[in-house]
N, C-alpha and C positions, 0 to 999 in steps of 0.2 A: 412371639413377642407381643407385649401388650403396652398400652399407654396408661398413664395415671396423671391426675391433676398435680402439677408441681406444688410443693408445700406452701410457697409464698403466695401463689395465686389462690390456693384453697383458703388460706388465712384471709386474703383480701375479700373473697366471696362471702365468707362467714361474717366478716366485719362490715359488709355492705359497701366496700370500696370498689367492687367489681361485680358484674353479672355474668353468670355461667350461661352459655348459649350453645346450640347445635345448628348446623347448616347442612341439610340433606340435598344432594344433587345427584345427577346421573343421566343416563340415556344419551343425550347430545354431548358433544365434546367440549362446549364452552359455557362457563357459568361465571357469575360475579357475586362475591360475598360483599354486601354493602356494609360500610363502616359509617356510623352517624358522625355528623359534624361535631367538632370540639370533643372528640373521643378517639381512642385507639383500640385496636383488637390485638389480642395475643392468642394465636392458634397453637395449641399445645398437643394436639393429637388428631389422628383420623382413623376411621374404619373404612376399608376399601374392599368392595366385592367386585372382582374382575368381570369384564365383559366375556361373553361367550358361553355362559352356563345354559343348561337346559337343552343342549343340542347333542344328539348322538350322530356323528357324521360318519358315513361309510364311503370308502373310496378304494378303487382297485389300484394297487401300487406296483404292478409288474409280476414277473414270474421268477422262479428260482433259477440259479442259486442266490441272486442278488436283487431283491425287491428294492425299488427306489423309494425310500421313506420320505425323501425331500419334497415330494409332490403332495404330501398330506395337506388338506385344505385348512385345517385348524391351526397351522403353524403361525398365522398372522396374530393369533391371540396370545401367543406364548411370551411376548414381550410387550408390556403396557406401561405407559408413562403418564405420570401426574405431575403437573408443574403449577407453581404459584408465582404471580407477578404482583408486586405491591406498588408499582409506579417507580420505585427506586432500586428494588432488589428482585432477583430471579432465583427460584428454588426448584430444580427439577428432581424427580424421583422416579427411577426405573424399577419396575417389578418384573421378575421372571415368574411366570404362572405355570403350574404343573398341568400336564395333559395326560390323562389316563388313556393309554392306547392298548388295544388288543389286536393281535395279528392272527389271522385264521386262514385256512385253506378255502379258496373259492371254487376251484374246479381243477380237473386234470386236462392237460393239453399234450397231445402226442404228435404234434406237427413241428417239433423242433428240428433244426438242421441235422443233428446227429441221430434223429429218430428215437431219442430217449424222451421219456415222460418228464414234463416240467410242471411245477406247481404254480398256479396263479393265487396271488395273495390278496386278501381283503383286509384293510385296516379300519377298525372302529375307534373313534377318538371322542373324548369327552373332556371339556375344560373343568378343572377344579376351581370353582368360584367361591370357595370358602373365604370368609372375610379375613383380611390382613390388617393388623393393627400397627400403627407407627406413632412413635413419640416425636413431636416437633417443638419448636419454639420460634415462631415467626410473628414479629410485631409489624403493625402497619397502621398509619393514620389515614390511609387512603383505601378505597374499595379495592378488594383483592381479586385479581383475575385468575380463575382456575381452569386449566386445560387438561383434557384427558385424550389419549389416542393410542392406537396400536402401531408397533414398529415392526416391519418386516425384515428389512435388510440394513446392514451397515457396510459400506464399501471401503476396502483398504486402498488408499491412494499411494502412499509412500511407506517405505521401510528403510530404516538406516541403523547402523551400529552406533551405540551410545558411547561417547568418549569418557575418559576418566576425568572427573572434576571433584571439587571439594563437596559437592552435593550428590555426585554419583561415583562413590569410591569403588574401586575394583574389588571383587570378591563378595561384597555385601549388596551390590546392585548390579545392573547390566552394564555399568561403566567398564570399558575395556573388554567386554565379551565379544567374541567373533560373531555372535548371533546378531542378525538384523531383526528389529522388532518394529511394530507399527508405530509410525510417527505422525501420520495423518490418516484419519478415518472420517469418511463423510456419512452423515445420516440423512439420506434423501437427496437425489440428484436433481432436484427441481430448481426453480429460479433462485432461491436463497437457501441452499443446503447449509446446515451447521457443519463446520469442518473442525474436527477435534484434533488439536495439535498436542503432541507429547514430546518430551516431558512436560513442556509448557510452551505457550507461543514465544516467550522470550528466549528459552533454551533452543527452540527450533531455529531461530535466527542466529543465536550465538554459536551454535554448532554447525553453522553453514549448511544446513539441510535444504535451503532454498528460500524463495520469497514467500512471505505469508499470504494465503489466499484472502479473499475479501471478507469471508465470514469466519475467520479463525477464532477459536475459543479454547480455553483451557479445561472446560468441562465437557463431558459426553452426554448429549441429549439430542433428541430428534426434533426437526422442524417440519411443518406441514408439507406433505407430498403424497399424493393419493396412491402411488405405486410402491414407493420404497421408504419414504420417511414416515412422519406422523400422520395417521389416517383416523378419522373419526370412526369410532366403532359402530355407531348406528348407520353410518353410510356404508360401511363394509357389509354389515348384516343385511341391509336392505338391497343394495345394488348387486353385491357379489354372491350372497347366499340366498336372497329372496325371502328374508325374514324381517318383517316390518312391524309386528305388533306383539312380540313376545317379551313380557317383562322379565322373565327368567334369564333372557339372553343379554340384557342391558347391564352396564356397569352401574354401581351405586357408590357414592362417597359421602360419608357423614363426618363433618368437621366438628371438633370439640374446641371451643374458644371462650375467651373471656373479654368482656367490654369494659373498658375503664373510661369514665367520663371526665377526663382531664388530659392535659398534654403529656406526651410520652417523656419519661425521665431522661436526662441527658446521659450519654455514655461517657464514662471517665476512664482514661487509660491508666 
């Protein structure tokens, strides 16, 4: 996927009505894009290089016949979130990041209970931090807050069967299906976890699934929590992996945007 300058913005830049700019950030999880007074920004794309590059991590993951791959240390880098807050609107984007894994024999072990030889496995992991391009269209008259972090876990809290309604017809959706599906998922069990309600917070109540929690939301995104929710990648690299000065391991984000030196046009329905 790639981004391109929207045609109207390109015409405005050529005509001198707007200025093309970039904003490069990375490493730490919190940045702010300044927007000048009496102007507004239109962010129309970004290039994102995920955190975790430049590391070849080796770990022992158990013995045959069932090595436990869930203990792999690089798993925290596999889900990374970027979000934008304009003071009035919030835009989260979650990326799944590829991990290149190689499983190899570490040693032989003849001390198993049935006296058969077992194989000890070593996994070698490396994050694919190739740049990811995304098209956007975010407008803001305010400074834009940019947040990046790693997501390790999402916790299933409730599962329910979806009833048949005019928005969840039988056969085409899960309405009327005997399957129970996730209707509440928490991202981070900290003090203020984001609690993702499905099909929507209103439906959750209308379908009598229970009371809405304090931080109910109709979108899935993580909120800060050092163990399970959103975690600053530089904190994880430094504290958990002992890597504090590797530029190759940091994330980088380059925003492409235009600045208009006038008030934002009114939206007409």
